[in-house]
C-alpha positions in Angstrom: 16.4 12.1 -31.6 16.4 10.1 -34.8 14.1 7.4 -36.0 11.8 7.4 -33.1 8.9 9.5 -34.3 6.5 6.5 -34.7 7.2 5.4 -31.1 6.8 8.9 -29.8 3.4 9.2 -31.6 2.2 5.9 -29.9 3.1 7.3 -26.5 1.5 10.7 -27.2 -1.7 9.0 -28.5 -1.9 7.0 -25.3 -1.4 10.2 -23.2 -4.2 11.9 -25.2 -6.6 9.1 -24.3 -5.7 9.9 -20.6 -6.8 13.5 -21.1 -10.1 12.3 -22.5 -10.8 10.3 -19.4 -8.9 7.0 -19.5 -5.9 5.9 -17.6 -2.9 4.5 -19.5 0.2 2.5 -18.9 3.1 2.6 -21.4 6.4 0.7 -21.0 9.4 1.3 -23.2 11.9 -1.5 -23.4 14.9 -2.5 -25.4 18.6 -3.2 -25.1 20.9 -0.9 -23.2 21.8 2.2 -25.2 18.8 2.1 -27.6 17.5 5.6 -26.4 14.7 4.6 -24.1 15.4 7.5 -21.6 15.8 10.0 -24.5 12.5 9.0 -26.0 10.8 9.4 -22.6 12.5 12.8 -22.2 11.1 14.0 -25.5 7.6 12.9 -24.4 8.1 14.7 -21.1 8.7 17.9 -23.0 5.4 17.4 -24.7 3.5 16.8 -21.4 4.9 19.9 -19.8 4.3 22.1 -22.9 0.7 21.0 -22.8 0.2 21.9 -19.2 0.3 18.4 -17.8 1.9 17.3 -14.5 5.1 15.4 -14.9 6.7 13.4 -12.0 10.0 11.9 -13.0 12.3 9.5 -11.1 15.1 7.0 -11.8 16.0 3.8 -10.1 19.7 3.2 -9.4 21.4 -0.2 -9.2 23.7 0.9 -6.3 21.0 2.7 -4.3 18.5 -0.1 -4.0 18.9 0.0 -0.2 17.5 3.5 -0.1 13.7 3.1 0.4 11.5 4.4 -2.4 14.4 6.5 -3.8 13.0 6.9 -7.3 9.4 7.7 -6.2 10.7 10.0 -3.5 12.8 11.9 -6.0 9.9 12.2 -8.5 7.5 13.6 -6.0 10.0 15.7 -4.2 11.3 17.3 -7.4 7.7 18.2 -8.4 7.1 19.8 -5.0 10.3 21.7 -5.4 9.1 23.2 -8.7 5.9 24.3 -6.9 7.9 26.0 -4.2 10.0 27.9 -6.6 7.2 29.0 -8.9 5.8 32.5 -8.1 3.1 32.0 -10.7 1.7 29.0 -8.8 1.6 30.7 -5.4 -2.2 30.9 -5.1 -2.6 27.3 -6.3 0.0 26.2 -3.9 -2.0 27.6 -1.0 -5.1 25.7 -2.3 -3.0 22.6 -2.7 -1.8 22.8 0.9 -5.4 23.2 2.1 -6.8 20.3 0.2 -3.8 18.1 1.1 -4.3 18.9 4.8 -8.1 18.1 4.4 -7.4 14.8 2.6 -4.6 13.5 4.8 -4.8 15.4 8.2 -2.0 14.7 10.5 -1.0 11.7 8.4 0.6 14.1 5.9 3.5 14.1 8.3 4.4 10.6 7.3 4.3 11.4 3.6 6.5 14.5 4.2 9.1 12.2 5.7 9.4 10.7 2.2 8.9 14.0 0.4 10.8 16.7 2.2 9.6 19.6 0.0 6.0 18.7 0.9 6.8 19.7 4.5 7.6 23.2 3.2 4.3 23.4 1.2 2.3 22.3 4.2 4.4 24.3 6.7 5.1 21.2 8.8 7.7 21.1 11.6 9.5 17.8 10.9 11.5 18.1 14.1 8.5 17.4 16.2 8.5 13.7 17.3 5.2 12.1 16.5 4.4 8.7 18.0 3.8 6.2 15.3 2.4 3.2 17.2 -0.9 3.4 15.3 0.0 1.9 12.0 -0.8 -1.7 11.4 1.0 -1.5 8.1 2.9 1.6 7.4 3.7 0.6 3.8 0.0 0.4 2.9 -0.6 3.7 4.6 2.1 5.4 2.5 0.7 3.8 -0.7 -2.7 5.2 0.3 -1.3 8.7 1.0 0.6 8.7 -2.3 -2.7 8.0 -4.1 -4.4 10.8 -2.3 -1.6 13.2 -3.2 -1.9 12.3 -6.9 -5.7 12.7 -6.7 -5.4 16.2 -5.1 -2.8 17.6 -7.5 -4.8 16.3 -10.5 -7.9 18.0 -9.2 -6.2 21.3 -8.3 -4.4 21.7 -11.6 -7.2 20.1 -13.7 -4.6 18.1 -15.5 -3.6 14.4 -16.0 -0.7 13.2 -13.8 2.2 11.5 -15.6 4.6 9.4 -13.6 7.8 8.4 -15.4 10.1 5.9 -13.8 13.4 5.0 -15.5 15.3 1.7 -15.1 12.5 -0.4 -13.7 14.8 -3.4 -13.8 16.4 -2.0 -10.6 13.2 -1.1 -8.8 13.0 -2.0 -5.1 10.0 -4.0 -3.9 8.5 -1.1 -1.9 8.5 1.0 -5.0 7.0 -1.8 -7.0 4.2 -2.1 -4.4 3.6 1.6 -4.4 3.5 1.8 -8.2 1.1 -1.2 -8.3 -1.2 0.7 -5.9 -1.1 3.8 -8.1 -2.0 1.7 -11.1 -4.6 -0.6 -9.5 -8.3 0.2 -9.7 -9.2 1.8 -6.4 -5.8 3.6 -6.3 -5.6 6.8 -8.4 -7.1 5.1 -11.4 -10.5 6.5 -10.7 -13.1 8.4 -12.6 -11.9 11.7 -11.2 -8.2 11.2 -11.6 -6.5 10.8 -15.0 -3.2 8.9 -14.5 -0.6 8.1 -17.0 2.4 5.8 -16.2 5.5 5.6 -18.4 8.3 3.3 -17.5 11.5 2.2 -19.1 13.4 -1.0 -18.6 16.2 -3.0 -20.2 15.0 -5.9 -22.3 15.8 -9.3 -20.7 16.3 -7.9 -17.2 12.6 -7.9 -16.1 11.1 -11.4 -16.2 7.5 -12.5 -16.1 7.7 -13.2 -12.4 8.3 -9.6 -11.5 5.3 -8.2 -9.6 5.4 -4.8 -11.5 5.6 -6.6 -14.8 2.5 -8.7 -13.8 0.6 -5.6 -12.9 1.5 -3.7 -16.1 0.4 -6.6 -18.2 -2.7 -7.7 -16.4 -5.7 -5.6 -17.5 -7.9 -7.4 -15.0 -6.0 -5.8 -12.2 -5.1 -2.4 -13.8 -7.8 0.1 -14.6 -5.9 1.2 -17.7 -5.0 0.2 -21.2 -1.4 -1.2 -21.4 0.9 -0.4 -24.3 4.4 -1.7 -24.8 6.9 0.1 -27.0 10.0 -1.8 -28.1 13.1 0.1 -29.2 15.5 -1.7 -31.4 18.9 -0.5 -32.7 18.7 2.1 -35.5 18.2 0.8 -39.0 21.1 1.6 -41.4 19.1 4.1 -43.3 18.1 5.9 -40.1 21.7 6.0 -38.9 22.7 7.4 -42.3 20.3 10.2 -41.8 21.5 10.8 -38.2 25.2 11.1 -39.4 24.2 13.3 -42.3 22.3 15.7 -40.2 24.9 15.7 -37.4 27.7 16.6 -39.8 25.4 18.9 -41.9 26.3 17.0 -45.1 24.2 15.3 -47.6 23.6 11.5 -47.2 25.5 10.9 -50.4 28.7 12.3 -48.9 28.4 10.6 -45.5 27.2 7.2 -46.7 30.7 5.6 -46.5 31.2 6.9 -42.9 27.7 6.0 -41.7 28.1 2.5 -43.2 31.3 1.9 -41.3 29.8 3.2 -38.1 26.7 1.0 -38.6 28.7 -2.2 -39.1 30.9 -1.4 -36.0 28.0 -0.5 -33.7 25.1 -2.5 -35.1 23.1 0.8 -34.9 23.1 1.1 -31.1 22.5 4.8 -30.5 24.7 5.0 -27.4 27.6 3.1 -29.2 27.2 5.4 -32.2 27.4 8.6 -30.3 30.3 7.5 -28.2 32.2 6.2 -31.2 31.7 9.5 -33.1 33.0 11.3 -30.0 36.0 8.9 -29.9 36.8 9.4 -33.6 36.7 13.2 -33.1 39.0 13.0 -30.2 41.5 10.9 -32.1 41.4 13.2 -35.1 39.8 10.6 -37.3 36.7 12.7 -37.7 37.5 16.4 -37.8 36.3 19.7 -39.2 38.3 21.1 -42.2 38.5 24.9 -42.3 39.7 24.9 -45.8 36.9 22.7 -47.1 34.4 24.2 -44.6 33.0 20.8 -43.8 33.7 17.7 -41.8 36.1 15.1 -43.1 37.3 11.7 -41.9 40.1 9.2 -42.4 38.2 6.3 -43.9 41.1 3.8 -43.9 42.1 4.3 -40.3 38.5 4.1 -39.1 38.1 0.9 -41.1 41.2 -0.6 -39.4 40.0 0.2 -35.9 39.3 -3.0 -33.9 36.3 -2.4 -31.6 34.5 -4.7 -29.2 30.9 -5.6 -30.0 30.0 -4.8 -26.4 29.5 -1.1 -25.8 30.4 -1.5 -22.1 33.8 -2.9 -23.1 34.3 -0.1 -25.6 33.4 2.5 -23.0 35.8 1.0 -20.4 38.7 1.0 -23.0 37.9 4.5 -24.0 38.3 5.7 -20.4 41.9 4.3 -20.3 43.1 7.4 -22.0 41.9 9.6 -19.2 44.3 10.8 -16.5 44.7 8.7 -13.4 43.1 11.5 -11.3 40.0 11.7 -13.5 39.6 7.9 -13.6 40.0 7.7 -9.8 37.3 10.4 -9.3 35.0 8.6 -11.7 35.5 5.4 -9.8 34.6 7.2 -6.5 31.4 8.6 -8.1 30.4 5.3 -9.6 30.5 3.6 -6.1 27.6 5.9 -5.1 25.4 5.2 -8.1 24.5 7.1 -11.2 24.5 10.6 -9.7 25.5 12.7 -6.7 25.0 16.3 -5.5 28.0 18.6 -5.6 27.5 19.3 -1.9 27.9 15.6 -1.1 31.0 15.4 -3.3 32.5 18.3 -1.4 31.9 16.2 1.8 33.7 13.3 0.2 36.6 15.5 -0.7 37.0 16.5 2.9 36.8 13.0 4.4 38.8 11.2 1.7 41.3 14.1 1.2 40.9 13.9 -2.5 40.3 16.5 -5.3 37.2 15.2 -6.9 35.1 18.1 -8.3 37.8 19.4 -10.6 38.3 16.0 -12.1 34.6 15.5 -12.5 34.4 18.8 -14.4 37.0 17.4 -16.8 34.8 14.3 -17.2 31.9 16.6 -18.0 34.0 18.2 -20.8 34.7 14.7 -22.1 30.9 14.0 -22.3 31.1 11.2 -19.7 29.1 13.2 -17.2 26.3 15.8 -17.3 26.1 18.6 -14.8 22.9 20.4 -14.0 21.8 22.4 -10.9 24.7 21.1 -8.9 24.1 17.5 -9.7 26.7 15.3 -11.4 25.3 12.3 -13.2 26.7 9.8 -15.7 25.6 10.5 -19.2 24.4 6.9 -19.4 24.2 4.0 -17.1 26.6 2.1 -19.2 29.2 4.8 -18.6 28.7 4.4 -14.9 29.0 0.7 -15.1 32.2 1.1 -17.2 33.7 3.3 -14.5 32.7 0.9 -11.8 34.2 -2.0 -13.6 37.5 -0.3 -13.9 38.0 -1.5 -10.3 38.7 -5.1 -9.5 36.1 -6.9 -7.4 38.1 -7.1 -4.2 39.2 -3.5 -4.7 35.6 -2.4 -5.0 34.7 -4.0 -1.7 37.7 -2.3 -0.1 36.7 1.1 -1.4 33.0 0.7 -0.4 34.1 -0.1 3.2 36.6 2.8 3.2 34.0 5.3 1.9 31.3 4.0 4.3 33.6 4.2 7.4 34.8 7.7 6.3 31.2 8.9 6.4 30.5 7.5 9.9 32.0 10.3 11.9 29.7 12.8 10.1 26.5 11.0 11.3 24.7 13.2 13.8 22.5 10.4 15.3 19.3 12.3 14.5 16.3 10.8 12.7 16.4 11.3 9.0 20.2 11.9 8.7 20.7 11.9 5.0 24.2 10.4 5.3 23.1 7.4 7.3 21.7 5.3 4.5 24.5 6.3 2.2 27.2 5.2 4.6 25.4 1.9 5.5 24.8 1.0 1.9 28.6 1.4 1.2 29.4 -0.8 4.2 26.9 -3.4 3.2 28.2 -3.5 -0.4 31.6 -4.2 1.1 30.3 -7.0 3.3 31.6 -8.5 6.7 34.7 -9.8 5.0 36.0 -6.3 4.6 36.0 -5.5 8.3 39.5 -4.8 9.6 39.0 -4.4 13.3 36.7 -6.3 15.8 35.0 -3.1 17.0 33.9 -2.3 13.5 31.6 -5.3 13.4 29.5 -3.8 16.2 29.6 -0.3 14.7 28.3 -1.5 11.4 25.7 -3.8 13.0 24.4 -0.9 15.0 24.4 1.4 12.0 22.3 -1.2 10.1 19.9 -1.2 13.0 19.5 2.6 12.7 19.1 2.4 9.0 16.5 -0.4 9.3 14.5 1.7 11.7 14.6 4.6 9.3 13.5 2.4 6.4 10.6 1.1 8.5 9.5 4.7 9.2 9.6 5.2 5.4 7.4 2.1 5.0 9.9 0.1 3.1 9.9 -3.2 5.0 11.9 -5.1 2.4 14.8 -2.6 2.6 14.4 -2.6 6.4 14.6 -6.3 6.6 17.7 -6.2 4.4 19.4 -3.7 6.8 18.6 -5.8 9.8 19.7 -9.0 8.0 23.0 -7.2 7.1 23.4 -6.1 10.7 23.0 -9.7 11.9 25.6 -10.8 9.3 28.2 -8.4 10.8 27.7 -9.8 14.3 30.6 -12.0 15.4 30.3 -15.3 17.2 29.1 -15.2 20.8 27.2 -12.0 19.9 24.2 -13.2 22.1 26.6 -13.2 25.1 28.6 -10.1 24.3 26.0 -7.9 22.7 22.7 -9.2 23.8 20.6 -6.0 23.6 21.8 -5.2 20.0 21.3 -8.8 18.9 17.8 -9.0 20.4 16.6 -5.8 18.8 18.1 -6.7 15.4 16.3 -10.2 15.5 13.1 -8.7 16.8 12.8 -6.0 14.1 13.9 -8.4 11.4 11.1 -10.7 12.4 8.6 -7.9 12.3 9.6 -7.0 8.8 9.6 -10.7 7.7 6.0 -10.9 8.9 5.0 -7.7 7.1 6.7 -9.0 3.9 5.0 -12.4 4.2 8.4 -14.1 4.6 7.3 -16.8 7.0 10.4 -18.9 6.4 12.7 -16.1 7.6 10.3 -15.3 10.5 10.5 -18.9 11.6 14.4 -19.0 11.5 14.6 -15.6 13.4 12.1 -16.8 16.0 14.0 -19.9 16.7 17.1 -17.9 17.5 15.2 -15.6 19.9 13.4 -18.5 21.6 16.7 -20.2 22.1 18.9 -17.3 23.2 16.3 -14.9 24.8 17.2 -14.5 28.5 13.7 -13.8 29.8 10.2 -14.7 28.8 9.4 -11.0 28.3 12.3 -10.8 25.8 10.5 -13.5 23.7 7.0 -12.0 23.8 7.3 -10.0 20.6 8.6 -12.9 18.7 5.8 -15.1 20.0 3.2 -12.5 19.0 4.6 -12.2 15.5 4.6 -16.0 15.2 1.0 -16.1 16.3 0.0 -13.5 13.8 1.7 -15.5 11.0 0.0 -18.7 12.0 -3.4 -17.0 11.9 -3.2 -16.7 8.1 -3.4 -20.4 7.6 -4.2 -22.1 11.0 -6.5 -19.8 13.0 -7.5 -22.3 15.6 -3.8 -23.2 16.3 -2.9 -19.5 16.4 -5.6 -18.9 19.0 -4.4 -21.8 21.1 -0.8 -20.5 21.1 -2.0 -17.0 22.0 -4.0 -18.4 24.9 -0.9 -20.3 26.1 1.2 -17.1 26.0 -1.5 -15.1 28.0 -1.7 -18.0 30.5 2.1 -17.7 31.1 1.5 -14.0 31.8 -1.1 -14.7 34.3 -4.1 -14.0 32.0 -6.1 -17.2 31.9 -8.8 -17.5 29.1 -9.5 -21.2 29.2 -12.6 -22.3 31.0 -14.3 -19.0 30.7 -17.0 -19.7 28.2 -19.6 -18.1 30.4 -22.8 -16.8 28.7 -22.7 -13.4 27.2 -25.2 -12.0 29.6 -23.2 -12.9 32.7 -19.9 -11.6 31.2 -21.5 -8.3 30.1 -23.1 -7.8 33.5 -19.9 -8.4 35.3 -18.1 -5.8 33.1 -20.9 -3.3 33.6 -20.7 -3.8 37.4 -16.9 -3.1 37.2 -17.4 0.1 35.2 -20.2 1.4 37.5 -17.4 2.6 39.8 -16.0 4.9 37.1 -17.4 8.0 35.4 -16.8 8.5 31.7 -14.3 11.2 32.4 -12.4 9.0 34.8 -12.2 6.3 32.1 -11.0 8.8 29.5 -8.4 10.2 31.8 -7.1 6.9 32.9 -3.3 6.9 32.8 -1.6 5.5 29.7 -0.3 1.9 29.9 3.5 1.9 30.1 4.4 -1.7 31.1 5.8 -3.3 27.9 4.8 -6.8 28.9 1.2 -5.8 29.6 1.1 -3.8 26.3 2.1 -6.9 24.3 -0.5 -8.9 26.3 -3.1 -6.4 25.2 -2.0 -6.9 21.6 -2.5 -10.6 22.0 -6.0 -10.0 23.5 -6.9 -7.7 20.6 -5.8 -10.2 18.0 -7.5 -13.1 19.9 -10.8 -11.2 20.1 -11.1 -10.9 16.3 -10.2 -14.5 15.7 -12.5 -15.9 18.4 -15.5 -13.9 17.0 -15.1 -16.1 13.9 -14.6 -19.6 15.4 -15.3 -19.3 19.1 -18.1 -16.7 19.5 -19.0 -17.8 23.0 -15.5 -17.0 24.3 -15.1 -13.6 22.7 -17.1 -11.6 25.3 -14.6 -12.7 28.0 -11.7 -11.4 25.9 -13.6 -8.0 25.8 -14.0 -8.2 29.6 -10.3 -8.8 30.1 -9.2 -6.0 27.9 -11.3 -3.6 29.9 -10.2 -5.0 33.3 -6.5 -4.7 32.3 -7.0 -1.2 30.9 -8.5 0.0 34.2 -5.8 -1.7 36.2 -2.7 -1.0 34.2 -3.7 2.0 32.0 -5.1 2.6 28.5 -3.3 1.1 25.5 -4.0 1.4 21.8 -6.0 -1.8 22.1 -8.3 -0.5 24.9 -11.0 1.1 22.6 -11.6 -2.3 21.1 -12.8 -3.6 24.5 -15.2 -0.8 25.0 -16.7 -0.8 21.5 -17.4 -4.5 21.7 -18.9 -4.1 25.1 -21.3 -1.7 23.6 -22.0 -4.1 20.7 -22.7 -7.0 23.1 -25.0 -4.9 25.2 -26.9 -3.8 22.1 -27.1 -7.4 20.9 -28.7 -8.3 24.3 -31.4 -5.7 23.7 -30.3 -2.5 25.4 -29.5 -0.4 22.3 -29.3 2.9 24.2 -26.7 1.7 26.7 -24.8 0.0 23.9 -24.8 3.2 22.0 -23.3 5.0 25.1 -20.4 2.6 25.2 -19.6 2.7 21.5 -19.5 6.5 21.7 -17.2 6.2 24.7 -14.9 4.0 22.7 -14.7 6.6 20.0 -13.7 9.2 22.5 -11.2 6.9 24.0 -9.8 6.2 20.5 -9.1 9.9 20.2 -7.7 10.1 23.7 -5.1 7.4 23.3 -4.1 9.1 20.0 -3.4 5.8 18.1 -4.9 4.8 14.8 -3.8 1.2 15.1 -7.3 -0.1 15.7 -9.3 2.9 14.4 -10.8 1.1 11.4 -12.0 -1.7 13.6 -13.4 0.5 16.3 -15.2 2.8 13.8 -16.7 -0.2 12.0 -18.0 -1.8 15.2 -19.3 1.5 16.4 -21.4 2.0 13.2 -23.0 -1.4 13.7 -24.6 -0.1 16.9 -25.0 3.6 15.9 -27.2 2.6 13.0 -29.8 1.4 15.5 -30.1 4.9 17.0 -29.2 7.4 14.3 -30.9 7.6 10.8 -29.3 4.9 8.6 -28.6 7.5 5.9 -26.5 9.5 8.4 -24.3 6.6 9.3 -23.2 5.8 5.8 -20.4 8.4 5.8 -19.0 6.8 8.9 -18.1 3.7 6.9 -16.1 5.9 4.5 -14.4 7.4 7.6 -13.7 3.8 8.8 -12.3 2.8 5.4 -10.0 5.8 5.3 -8.8 5.2 8.9 -8.1 1.6 8.1 -6.3 2.3 4.9 -4.3 5.1 6.5 -3.1 2.6 9.2 -2.5 0.0 6.6 -5.2 -2.3 8.0 -6.6 -3.8 4.7 -8.9 -6.3 6.5 -10.7 -3.6 8.4 -10.8 -1.4 5.3 -12.5 -4.3 3.5 -15.0 -4.9 6.3 -15.9 -1.3 6.2 -16.4 -1.5 2.5 -18.7 -4.6 2.6 -20.7 -3.2 5.5 -21.2 0.0 3.5 -22.7 -2.0 0.6 -25.1 -3.7 3.0 -26.1 -0.4 4.7 -26.9 1.4 1.4 -29.3 -1.4 0.5 -31.0 -1.0 3.9 -31.0 2.8 3.5 -32.9 2.5 0.2 -30.2 3.9 -2.0 -30.9 3.7 -5.8 -30.1 0.1 -7.0 -27.9 1.4 -9.8 -25.8 3.3 -7.3 -25.7 0.1 -5.1 -24.5 -1.9 -8.2 -21.7 0.6 -8.9 -20.5 0.6 -5.3 -20.6 -3.2 -5.2 -18.5 -3.3 -8.4 -15.9 -0.9 -6.9 -15.8 -2.9 -3.7 -15.4 -6.2 -5.6 -12.4 -4.8 -7.5 -10.9 -3.5 -4.3 -11.3 -6.9 -2.7 -10.2 -8.9 -5.7 -6.9 -6.9 -6.0 -6.2 -7.8 -2.3 -7.3 -11.4 -2.6 -10.0 -11.0 0.1 -11.8 -14.2 -1.0 -14.0 -14.6 2.1 -15.4 -11.1 1.7 -15.7 -11.4 -2.1 -18.0 -14.4 -1.6 -20.2 -12.4 0.8 -20.3 -9.5 -1.6 -21.1 -11.7 -4.6 -24.2 -12.9 -2.7 -25.4 -9.3 -2.4 -24.4 -8.4 -6.0 -26.4 -11.4 -7.3 -29.5 -10.0 -5.8 -28.9 -6.5 -7.0 -28.3 -7.7 -10.6 -31.6 -9.7 -10.4 -33.6 -6.8 -9.1 -32.2 -4.4 -11.8 -33.0 -6.9 -14.5 -29.5 -7.2 -16.0 -28.0 -10.4 -17.2 -24.6 -9.4 -15.8 -23.3 -11.7 -13.1 -20.5 -11.3 -10.5 -17.2 -13.0 -11.2 -17.2 -16.0 -9.0 -14.3 -17.7 -7.4 -15.6 -21.1 -8.4 -14.2 -24.0 -6.3 -12.6 -21.6 -3.8 -16.0 -19.9 -3.3 -17.8 -23.1 -2.8 -15.2 -24.2 -0.2 -15.6 -21.0 1.7 -19.4 -21.3 1.8 -19.1 -24.9 3.0 -16.6 -24.2 5.8 -17.4 -20.7 7.1 -20.7 -20.4 9.0 -20.9 -16.7 8.9 -20.3 -16.6 5.1 -22.8 -19.4 4.6 -25.5 -17.5 6.6 -25.0 -14.4 4.5 -25.0 -16.4 1.3 -28.3 -18.2 2.2 -29.9 -14.9 3.3 -29.4 -13.2 -0.1 -30.6 -16.3 -1.9 -33.7 -16.3 0.2 -34.2 -12.6 -0.3 -34.0 -12.9 -4.1 -36.3 -15.9 -4.2 -38.8 -14.0 -2.1 -38.7 -10.9 -4.4 -39.4 -13.1 -7.4 -42.0 -15.2 -5.5 -40.1 -18.5 -5.9 -41.8 -20.3 -3.1 -39.7 -23.5 -2.9 -36.4 -21.7 -3.2 -37.4 -19.1 -0.6 -38.4 -21.8 1.9 -35.2 -23.8 1.2 -32.8 -20.9 1.6 -34.5 -19.4 4.7 -34.3 -22.8 6.5 -30.6 -23.0 5.6 -30.1 -19.4 6.8 -31.8 -20.1 10.1 -29.6 -23.2 10.7 -26.6 -21.0 10.7 -27.8 -18.4 13.2 -26.7 -20.1 16.4 -23.0 -20.3 15.7 -22.3 -16.9 14.1 -21.0 -13.6 15.3 -21.9 -12.7 18.8 -21.9 -8.9 18.5 -24.3 -6.5 16.9 -24.4 -6.0 13.1 -26.5 -3.7 10.9 -27.0 -6.8 8.7 -29.0 -8.4 11.6 -31.8 -5.9 11.1 -31.8 -6.5 7.4 -31.9 -10.3 7.9 -34.7 -10.0 10.6 -36.9 -7.8 8.4 -36.8 -10.0 5.3 -36.8 -13.3 7.1 -39.9 -11.9 8.8 -41.6 -11.0 5.5 -40.7 -14.4 4.1 -41.9 -16.2 7.2 -45.3 -14.6 7.1 -45.6 -15.3 3.4 -44.7 -18.9 3.9 -47.1 -19.1 6.9 -50.0 -18.4 4.5 -48.8 -21.0 1.9 -47.5 -24.0 3.8 -48.9 -26.7 6.1 -46.5 -25.9 8.9 -47.8 -22.3 8.9 -47.8 -21.9 12.7 -44.1 -22.5 12.9 -43.4 -19.9 10.2 -45.9 -17.5 11.9 -43.8 -17.7 15.1 -40.6 -17.0 13.2 -42.2 -14.0 11.6 -43.5 -12.8 15.0 -40.0 -12.9 16.5 -38.8 -10.7 13.6 -41.7 -8.3 14.1 -41.0 -7.9 17.8 -37.3 -7.3 17.1 -38.1 -4.6 14.6 -40.6 -3.1 17.0 -37.9 -2.9 19.7 -35.4 -1.3 17.3 -38.0 1.2 16.2 -38.1 2.5 19.8 -34.5 3.7 19.4 -34.7 4.7 15.7 -38.1 5.3 14.2 -36.4 6.8 11.2 -34.8 3.5 10.2 -37.1 0.8 11.6 -40.6 2.1 12.1 -41.7 1.5 8.5 -40.3 -2.0 8.6 -42.1 -2.8 11.9 -45.4 -1.5 10.4 -44.9 -3.7 7.4 -44.4 -6.8 9.5 -47.5 -5.9 11.6 -49.4 -5.7 8.3 -48.1 -9.1 7.1 -49.0 -10.7 10.5 -52.5 -9.1 10.3 -52.9 -10.5 6.8 -51.9 -14.0 8.1 -54.6 -13.6 10.8 -57.1 -12.6 8.1 -57.5 -9.2 9.8 -57.5 -7.3 6.5 -58.7 -4.0 8.0 -55.7 -3.9 10.4 -53.4 -5.1 7.7 -54.6 -2.3 5.4 -54.0 0.3 8.1 -50.5 -0.9 8.8 -49.7 -1.0 5.1 -50.6 2.7 4.9 -48.6 3.5 8.0 -45.6 1.6 6.5 -45.8 3.5 3.3 -46.2 6.9 5.0 -43.2 6.2 7.4 -40.9 5.0 4.6 -41.8 8.2 2.6 -41.2 10.5 5.7 -37.9 8.8 6.5 -36.7 8.6 2.9 -36.5 4.8 2.8 -38.7 4.3 -0.2 -37.3 1.0 -1.4 -39.1 -0.8 1.4 
């Protein structure tokens, strides 16, 4: 490597900062052939020599259909090194233990991406594991990758370096995964030192690229970002390179290096290939008599060369034999590299002698061969080989190679040849089909490939497969191949929703609605359309969901009965069943009823926000249908909200019973689809029975469950509930501030503006109490709009404002914000929240305070009394959490009544109870 010492030092300095505790991002960019990969390779040697962890992968232009290929290769290669190293045997066992502890059974899904991980964890990948429980498998995989990096960094006490080459060809799933690894809240944490190094061609990654945005946006990435540009070599540097290569003084080689520089403009790849070409032609040769290299200056000067290294490489290959050129063309159709075992397979199906010819190309320096892997020495060489074929010929060869691999497919999950064959067929396109039956074969193969991509969490690649499959279908496919057509359109729509491609979802939905033969065949599309609508038009989404359920015989309209009646009817129904009978109820198998349950689960969440009086009836219907048709993944939601409603109505103990039952049912149905939501709702009741400090860890469990299933909304709700609970639990305010800051970053990265507004209200109070001038980053106009239009957010906002005003004895502000808060109570969430107790306690304190200072004291006294009675009732189920608060409100009421002796007694009891129960902030 010549002339890159300064750039290498920049990268090494950035890496050293990682070792000292920071996380860093370095990107190397430049024109093709400037030595980006070579520079990264030199840095990699430095990392490994220093005991660091190096994960290395490369994106490939012709393998973009293979989900997460570069990341999978990087992680799998590292796991392979661990498996082969005897020296790391003990650490390998420790790694397996910690990975199992961190991921549990979810490690199976990561092992599907990283086969060598299955060997480390001793997983049987042939076992079929139902995967109905992932709301977003891509988010789950991102989370698991982050956990993997955290564990290996901890085990080996070393920073983790991830190097990805050719970012300009990165697929969207890989971009999303890299973003998550880089974002705060991913692996960029205080305990994990992460270094990312990437290379890309200048001019082929624009400012709209999501990865580029993340790498350049320090507000999103918890890391310093450094860019290293590689230009062509300066003439003086090239002179040194030629001099040292030929072992001659610069004075002797100056004429040669000058000619090479002017012909190549100092492009390192061009320089090296030109010198090899000159040597082959005898224009640059060793002289035995002179014991040095010599060259024919006049003939070199007369050579006419293209300014484009790609054209030069293509012409230089013309001298190769036809067999070698043919074999290079075959290899180039499959990307930049291929295993020798796969090439042997190609030899059999294509009846060609490929390996011998590739070995000859290795001798020519066009290919490298290491550990049975043949790969082009440079991407430009692969492109040159690929461009030796005419466009129409390339399509013909892609189709030929793809169809040749089809008979080898075994039909089993994870068949390594499936994606390879399908990618070849898709590169050829429908126009290459020669027989009518081949259209259906290719469409079906795309269906299988799309399903495999979905299992690997790459929904963009999956959508591309399904879309390609649809493109291979012939006219009248809905009549002649209905089942295949319906499944392709259904799954394509599912991926479109996951990818946020609502335009494609609409077009796909219209086709299914038009050509679907039965209403049941259209249900999944209707569900997906309803989910998409909920992002922007929640009321309309709910109406459409209610319409679908009505068509299925589940009528929700006209059932706005009061909560008490609805809960009592449900309890009466359940009185005929024991807990064991409920837990052992048969699984739901009717596909139509299962999709109806998904509609109910989604409606329940939406109705809680804008139609709270109707949401208890949704809970009732979920339970009724579960008992009648069997338990589905949605069933635990019905039971946990039943417990929440019962607790809200005053019977904490019975509500506690049902939320525990919902957790048992969650484990019984074996689905994580709604685990984050069930755990979060469970904690809201559990905190009224168990010590508040003991419930805090449950929120971390709920967060992990939601992240694992890819349910970012429920992960965020668990996060914000945790922040509220630690305030109530009396956690040190500095710790609260730090946790709120972490949560704010997490929510900001995911654009959870509604939750950010609620968190900011809490943060504002914490900052005030600590006495810092720091303020949360507000969302300005968007925040104001959310406060104005969302009653639940408005209630939270006014509560924290009232709380802060009370703490600083700002009489007018406390009165104003408390009145605003109380105006919002009627139309907010109908189920139980831990925040309700916090609100009741402080509204009670404020009310008794205002009762002593205002003319309408009696009204405030009654408000305070209601809060006191609520705290007294809650103290019956959890003295630990609520007794001290009840005593304090008793003291305040006594003070209002001028009964100072009783007030003093209750103050003493409150202090003693808070001390005993470790809630000293009160």
